[in-house]
C-alpha positions as CSV (number, residue, x, y, z in Angstrom):
1,M,0.6,8.4,-21.4
2,K,1.5,4.9,-20.4
3,K,0.9,2.0,-22.7
4,I,-2.0,-0.4,-22.2
5,L,-0.8,-3.2,-19.9
6,M,-0.9,-6.7,-21.4
7,A,-3.7,-8.1,-23.5
8,G,-5.9,-10.9,-22.4
9,A,-9.3,-12.2,-21.4
10,G,-10.5,-9.0,-19.5
11,V,-14.2,-9.9,-19.6
12,L,-13.8,-13.4,-18.3
13,A,-11.6,-12.1,-15.5
14,L,-14.5,-10.1,-14.1
15,G,-17.1,-12.9,-14.3
16,L,-19.8,-10.3,-14.8
17,G,-21.2,-11.5,-18.1
18,T,-20.7,-10.6,-21.8
19,A,-19.8,-6.9,-22.4
20,S,-21.2,-4.7,-25.1
21,S,-19.0,-2.7,-27.4
22,A,-19.3,0.3,-25.1
23,E,-18.2,-1.6,-22.0
24,V,-14.7,-1.5,-20.6
25,N,-13.1,-3.7,-17.9
26,L,-10.5,-2.0,-15.7
27,R,-8.4,-3.9,-13.3
28,I,-6.8,-2.0,-10.4
29,L,-4.0,-3.8,-8.6
30,E,-2.7,-3.0,-5.1
31,T,0.2,-3.7,-2.9
32,T,0.4,-2.5,0.7
33,D,2.5,-2.7,3.8
34,I,5.6,-4.1,2.0
35,H,7.8,-2.7,4.8
36,V,10.9,-3.1,2.7
37,N,10.3,-6.8,2.2
38,I,11.5,-6.8,-1.4
39,V,13.3,-10.2,-1.4
40,D,11.7,-13.4,-0.2
41,Y,14.0,-13.5,2.8
42,D,13.6,-13.4,6.6
43,Y,16.5,-11.4,7.9
44,Y,15.8,-12.3,11.5
45,K,15.9,-16.1,10.9
46,D,18.6,-15.6,8.2
47,K,16.9,-17.8,5.7
48,P,14.6,-17.6,2.7
49,S,10.8,-17.3,3.2
50,V,7.9,-18.2,0.8
51,A,5.6,-16.0,2.8
52,V,7.1,-12.6,2.2
53,G,8.6,-10.5,-0.6
54,L,7.6,-8.1,-3.4
55,A,9.6,-10.4,-5.6
56,R,7.0,-13.0,-5.2
57,T,4.1,-10.6,-5.4
58,A,5.6,-9.4,-8.7
59,T,4.8,-12.8,-10.2
60,L,1.1,-12.3,-9.2
61,I,1.2,-8.9,-10.7
62,S,2.4,-10.2,-14.0
63,Q,-0.2,-13.0,-14.0
64,A,-3.0,-10.5,-13.1
65,R,-2.0,-8.1,-15.9
66,E,-1.9,-10.9,-18.5
67,E,-5.5,-11.8,-17.7
68,V,-6.9,-8.4,-18.7
69,T,-6.6,-5.7,-21.3
70,N,-6.6,-2.6,-19.0
71,S,-4.9,-2.4,-15.6
72,I,-3.1,0.0,-13.3
73,L,-0.9,-0.7,-10.3
74,I,-0.9,1.3,-7.0
75,D,1.0,1.0,-3.7
76,N,-0.8,1.9,-0.5
77,G,2.2,2.8,1.7
78,D,4.3,1.6,4.6
79,L,7.1,0.9,2.2
80,I,10.5,2.2,3.2
81,Q,10.5,1.1,6.9
82,G,9.9,-2.1,8.7
83,N,12.7,-4.7,8.3
84,P,16.5,-4.7,8.7
85,L,17.0,-3.8,5.0
86,G,15.1,-0.5,5.7
87,D,17.0,0.2,8.8
88,Y,20.3,-0.6,7.1
89,I,19.6,1.9,4.3
90,A,18.3,4.6,6.5
91,K,20.6,4.4,9.5
92,E,23.8,2.5,8.6
93,R,24.6,2.9,4.9
94,G,22.6,6.1,4.3
95,L,21.0,7.3,1.1
96,K,23.1,9.9,-0.8
97,K,21.7,12.3,-3.3
98,G,21.4,10.6,-6.7
99,E,21.2,7.1,-5.1
100,V,18.1,5.1,-5.7
101,H,16.5,3.5,-2.7
102,P,16.2,-0.3,-3.2
103,V,12.4,-0.3,-3.0
104,Y,12.3,1.9,-6.0
105,K,14.8,-0.1,-7.9
106,A,12.2,-2.9,-7.7
107,M,9.0,-0.8,-8.0
108,N,10.2,1.1,-11.1
109,L,10.7,-2.2,-12.8
110,L,7.1,-3.1,-12.1
111,D,5.8,0.1,-13.7
112,Y,3.7,1.4,-10.8
113,D,1.2,4.1,-11.7
114,V,0.7,5.8,-8.2
115,G,2.1,5.5,-4.7
116,N,0.4,6.5,-1.4
117,L,2.2,7.4,1.9
118,G,1.7,5.3,5.0
119,N,2.5,6.3,8.6
120,H,5.8,4.5,8.7
121,E,7.1,6.6,5.8
122,F,7.8,9.3,8.3
123,N,9.9,7.2,10.8
124,Y,13.2,8.4,9.4
125,G,12.2,12.0,9.0
126,L,11.1,14.2,6.2
127,E,14.5,14.7,4.6
128,F,15.1,10.9,4.2
129,L,11.5,10.4,3.0
130,N,11.8,13.1,0.3
131,E,15.2,11.8,-0.8
132,S,13.6,8.4,-1.2
133,L,10.5,9.6,-3.0
134,N,12.4,11.4,-5.7
135,D,13.6,8.0,-6.9
136,A,10.1,6.9,-7.8
137,N,9.2,6.9,-11.5
138,F,5.6,7.5,-10.6
139,P,3.6,10.1,-8.7
140,Y,2.8,10.1,-4.9
141,V,-0.4,11.3,-3.3
142,S,-1.4,12.1,0.3
143,S,-4.4,14.3,0.9
144,N,-4.6,14.8,4.6
145,V,-1.1,15.8,5.6
146,F,-0.4,19.5,5.4
147,I,2.4,22.0,6.0
148,D,2.3,23.5,9.5
149,D,2.1,27.2,9.0
150,G,1.4,27.9,12.7
151,D,-1.8,29.9,12.1
152,N,-4.2,27.3,13.5
153,N,-6.5,27.9,10.6
154,S,-7.0,24.6,8.8
155,A,-8.7,26.3,5.9
156,N,-5.4,27.9,4.9
157,D,-3.3,24.7,5.2
158,K,-1.3,23.8,2.1
159,P,-0.9,20.1,1.3
160,L,2.6,18.7,2.0
161,Y,2.3,16.5,-1.1
162,D,-0.2,16.3,-4.0
163,P,-3.5,15.3,-2.5
164,Y,-4.5,13.4,-5.6
165,V,-3.6,12.8,-9.2
166,I,-5.7,12.3,-12.3
167,L,-4.2,9.8,-14.7
168,D,-4.9,10.1,-18.5
169,R,-5.1,6.6,-19.8
170,E,-6.2,4.9,-23.0
171,V,-8.3,1.8,-22.5
172,V,-9.8,-0.7,-24.9
173,D,-13.3,-2.1,-24.8
174,A,-14.5,-5.6,-25.6
175,E,-14.6,-4.9,-29.4
176,G,-11.1,-3.4,-29.5
177,K,-12.1,0.2,-29.7
178,K,-9.9,2.7,-27.8
179,H,-11.3,5.2,-25.3
180,A,-9.7,8.0,-23.2
181,L,-10.3,7.5,-19.5
182,K,-9.3,9.9,-16.7
183,I,-8.6,7.9,-13.5
184,G,-8.5,9.9,-10.2
185,V,-6.4,8.5,-7.3
186,I,-6.5,10.1,-3.9
187,G,-4.4,9.0,-0.9
188,F,-4.9,9.2,2.9
189,L,-2.8,8.3,6.0
190,P,-3.6,8.0,9.7
191,P,-3.8,11.5,11.3
192,Q,-1.9,10.1,14.3
193,I,1.4,10.4,12.5
194,T,1.9,13.8,14.3
195,Q,1.8,11.9,17.6
196,W,3.7,8.7,16.5
197,D,6.5,10.7,14.9
198,E,6.3,13.9,16.9
199,A,10.1,14.1,17.0
200,N,10.3,14.2,13.2
201,L,7.1,16.2,12.5
202,K,6.4,18.7,15.3
203,G,6.2,22.2,13.9
204,K,6.5,20.9,10.3
205,V,3.2,19.2,9.5
206,V,-0.4,18.9,10.6
207,T,-3.0,16.3,9.7
208,H,-6.7,16.3,9.1
209,D,-9.5,13.8,9.3
210,I,-9.6,11.2,6.5
211,V,-13.4,11.4,5.8
212,E,-13.6,15.2,5.9
213,T,-10.6,15.5,3.6
214,A,-12.3,13.1,1.2
215,K,-15.4,15.2,1.2
216,R,-13.3,18.2,0.3
217,Y,-11.3,16.7,-2.5
218,V,-13.5,14.1,-4.3
219,P,-15.9,16.7,-5.7
220,E,-12.9,18.7,-6.8
221,M,-11.5,15.6,-8.6
222,K,-14.9,15.2,-10.4
223,E,-14.9,18.8,-11.4
224,K,-11.5,18.4,-12.9
225,G,-12.8,15.5,-15.1
226,A,-12.0,12.3,-13.2
227,D,-14.2,9.6,-14.8
228,V,-13.3,7.1,-12.1
229,V,-12.2,7.9,-8.5
230,I,-10.0,5.5,-6.5
231,A,-9.4,6.1,-2.8
232,V,-6.2,4.7,-1.3
233,P,-6.5,5.0,2.5
234,H,-3.6,3.7,4.6
235,S,-6.3,2.9,7.2
236,G,-8.0,-0.2,8.5
237,L,-11.7,-1.3,8.5
238,S,-13.7,-0.8,11.6
239,V,-17.4,-0.1,12.3
240,S,-16.7,1.5,15.7
241,T,-18.5,4.8,16.1
242,A,-16.5,7.5,14.3
243,Q,-14.8,10.0,16.7
244,G,-13.1,12.2,14.2
245,R,-9.5,11.9,13.2
246,D,-10.0,8.1,13.3
247,E,-7.1,5.9,12.6
248,N,-9.2,3.1,10.9
249,A,-11.6,5.1,8.9
250,T,-12.1,3.0,5.7
251,Y,-15.7,2.0,6.6
252,Y,-16.9,5.6,6.9
253,L,-14.8,6.7,3.9
254,S,-16.7,4.2,1.8
255,Q,-19.9,6.2,2.5
256,V,-18.4,9.4,0.9
257,A,-20.2,10.0,-2.5
258,G,-18.2,9.6,-5.7
259,L,-15.8,6.8,-4.8
260,D,-15.7,3.9,-7.3
261,A,-13.0,1.7,-5.6
262,I,-11.1,1.6,-2.3
263,L,-7.6,0.2,-1.9
264,F,-6.9,0.1,1.8
265,G,-4.2,-1.2,4.2
266,H,-2.4,-0.5,7.5
267,A,-4.1,-3.3,9.4
268,H,-2.0,-6.1,8.0
269,K,-5.1,-8.1,7.2
270,V,-6.8,-9.4,4.1
271,F,-10.0,-8.1,2.5
272,P,-12.2,-9.7,1.4
273,S,-12.1,-12.5,3.9
274,D,-14.2,-14.2,6.5
275,A,-12.8,-11.9,9.2
276,Y,-15.2,-9.2,8.0
277,V,-18.3,-11.4,7.2
278,D,-20.4,-10.0,10.1
279,L,-19.8,-6.3,9.4
280,E,-23.0,-4.5,8.3
281,G,-22.7,-3.3,4.7
282,V,-19.8,-5.6,3.9
283,D,-20.2,-8.2,1.2
284,V,-17.2,-10.5,1.3
285,A,-18.4,-12.6,-1.6
286,K,-18.2,-9.5,-3.9
287,G,-15.5,-7.7,-2.0
288,T,-17.5,-4.5,-1.4
289,I,-17.9,-2.1,1.5
290,N,-21.2,-0.2,1.4
291,G,-21.4,-1.1,-2.3
292,V,-17.9,0.1,-3.1
293,A,-15.5,-2.5,-4.5
294,A,-12.5,-2.8,-2.1
295,T,-9.4,-4.8,-1.3
296,M,-6.7,-5.0,1.4
297,P,-3.8,-7.3,0.5
298,G,-2.2,-8.3,3.8
299,F,1.4,-7.3,4.5
300,W,5.1,-7.9,3.6
301,G,4.0,-8.8,0.0
302,S,1.9,-11.7,1.2
303,H,-1.0,-10.9,-1.2
304,L,-1.9,-8.9,-4.2
305,G,-5.2,-6.9,-4.1
306,L,-7.5,-6.6,-7.1
307,V,-10.5,-4.5,-7.9
308,D,-12.2,-5.3,-11.2
309,L,-14.5,-2.6,-12.4
310,K,-17.0,-2.9,-15.3
311,L,-17.4,0.5,-16.9
312,D,-19.8,1.8,-19.6
313,V,-19.1,4.8,-21.8
314,D,-21.8,6.5,-23.9
315,S,-21.4,8.2,-27.2
316,N,-20.7,11.5,-25.4
317,G,-17.7,10.1,-23.5
318,N,-19.6,9.9,-20.2
319,W,-18.5,7.0,-18.0
320,K,-20.5,5.0,-15.5
321,V,-19.4,2.2,-13.2
322,L,-21.8,-0.7,-13.7
323,E,-20.3,-3.1,-11.2
324,G,-17.1,-3.8,-9.2
325,I,-15.6,-6.8,-7.5
326,G,-12.8,-6.8,-4.9
327,S,-10.5,-9.8,-4.3
328,A,-7.0,-10.8,-3.0
329,R,-4.5,-13.4,-4.1
330,S,-1.8,-15.0,-1.9
331,I,1.8,-15.9,-2.6
332,Y,1.5,-18.9,-0.4
333,K,-0.9,-21.3,1.4
334,R,-0.9,-23.1,4.7
335,D,-0.9,-26.9,5.2
336,G,-1.1,-27.2,8.9
337,R,2.0,-25.3,10.2
338,K,3.7,-25.6,6.9
339,K,3.8,-22.7,4.3
340,I,3.7,-23.8,0.7
341,A,4.7,-21.4,-2.1
342,L,2.0,-20.7,-4.8
343,V,4.4,-18.6,-7.0
344,E,8.1,-18.3,-7.5
345,A,10.0,-15.1,-7.0
346,D,10.6,-12.7,-10.0
347,Q,14.3,-13.0,-10.4
348,Q,14.5,-9.6,-12.1
349,I,13.3,-8.0,-8.8
350,V,15.7,-10.1,-6.7
351,A,18.6,-9.0,-9.0
352,A,17.7,-5.3,-8.8
353,V,18.4,-5.2,-5.0
354,K,21.1,-7.9,-4.8
355,D,23.8,-5.7,-3.4
356,E,21.7,-4.1,-0.7
357,H,20.2,-7.5,0.2
358,E,23.6,-9.1,0.7
359,E,24.9,-6.1,2.6
360,T,21.9,-6.3,5.0
361,I,22.6,-10.0,5.6
362,E,26.2,-9.2,6.4
363,F,25.1,-6.4,8.7
364,M,22.7,-8.6,10.6
365,R,25.3,-11.3,11.1
366,K,27.7,-9.0,13.0
367,A,28.1,-9.9,16.6
368,V,27.1,-7.3,19.1
369,G,28.2,-9.1,22.3
370,Q,28.7,-12.5,23.9
371,T,26.8,-14.5,26.5
372,S,28.3,-17.2,28.6
373,A,24.9,-19.0,29.2
374,P,21.8,-19.7,27.1
375,I,19.1,-16.9,27.1
376,N,15.4,-17.8,27.0
377,S,12.2,-16.3,28.2
378,F,10.3,-19.4,29.3
379,F,9.3,-18.0,32.7
380,A,8.9,-14.3,31.8
381,L,5.2,-14.3,32.7
382,V,5.7,-15.5,36.3
383,Q,9.0,-14.0,37.4
384,D,11.7,-11.5,36.6
385,D,13.6,-12.7,33.5
386,P,17.1,-11.7,32.3
387,S,16.1,-12.1,28.6
388,I,13.5,-9.4,29.0
389,Q,15.7,-7.3,31.2
390,I,18.5,-7.1,28.6
391,V,16.0,-5.8,26.0
392,T,14.6,-3.3,28.5
393,N,18.1,-2.1,29.3
394,S,18.8,-1.6,25.6
395,Q,15.5,0.3,25.0
396,K,16.2,2.5,28.0
397,W,19.7,3.3,26.7
398,Y,18.3,4.2,23.3
399,V,15.6,6.5,24.7
400,E,18.1,8.2,26.9
401,K,20.4,8.9,24.0
């Protein structure tokens, strides 16, 4: 059982009024779509950046934990692929058995409770994914990806990973009394991974619809004693009519009975925000979707997602969610075109991946060719352009290989 994370003003953080002795405040923290941006550095521009990096998000995590008595930390996915550091580890340097992937060197320091798989986790194949995952000091969940047994009977499909986990935690109420709480966490990913990564997954895995999978497993989680159920869909928010096997299914997932919080991602956007103010059933002031507290914290470490739940427990140990608020905090702000840092990087995280970070910079600085004239794409929209052609040629070469 993990220790209670940091003491502080849990009731004030919710802003939901004074709690009775039977009320517990639980803060759920989320990161998503890190895409290997551990250090606050732009490898393409070859310079530091205040707008990216788990190292900066880590400072927000520490602050958010200090404000409350009870908290857990969850990652939504799209973690091991997406920038030159990820490609360097997967394709250039490699990851030997026993070696710890740099993302987990950082995340293990932050004491994550659960991780979910995103679609980009599969870009380097299952062998690399599994070799990476075994470095995590926390469990992973993914409920709608299954082993392909070739029988075309979905009822018999066996999950490729644990569909959910139920965490046994000790929480403290407003009067300092301790309670046992079972927190269920279930993960989802876009069913389209079997198309997007067909070369890596064909004949190995099949996927099911997010909402239908939730309807299958959430009652099971309740039966196994989950007092609180947190859904972690790597899926965006859309009110388009559901077609089945939807990529962005969070809206309809929020209508599944039994969910107390939703931590979503994939869309590289922020929720709550004004971008969603006109969606029916969405309350951006409270950060809820159809009454369920939710958050989506941007991408590349730009934000930290928070869901604050106010819980009540009776004398028989039965729990009830009284209210929930979703919010997001940013690591930077904009002043015109300028980006201004709101927090500094956690140097412990930076130091954890120092070697891999420096090796990636050296790798990126290697020359791959020479040009005798400047290359630009100023007129690419109106005529054939050599700067576009050279990229097309390289893509064609790669596909042919």
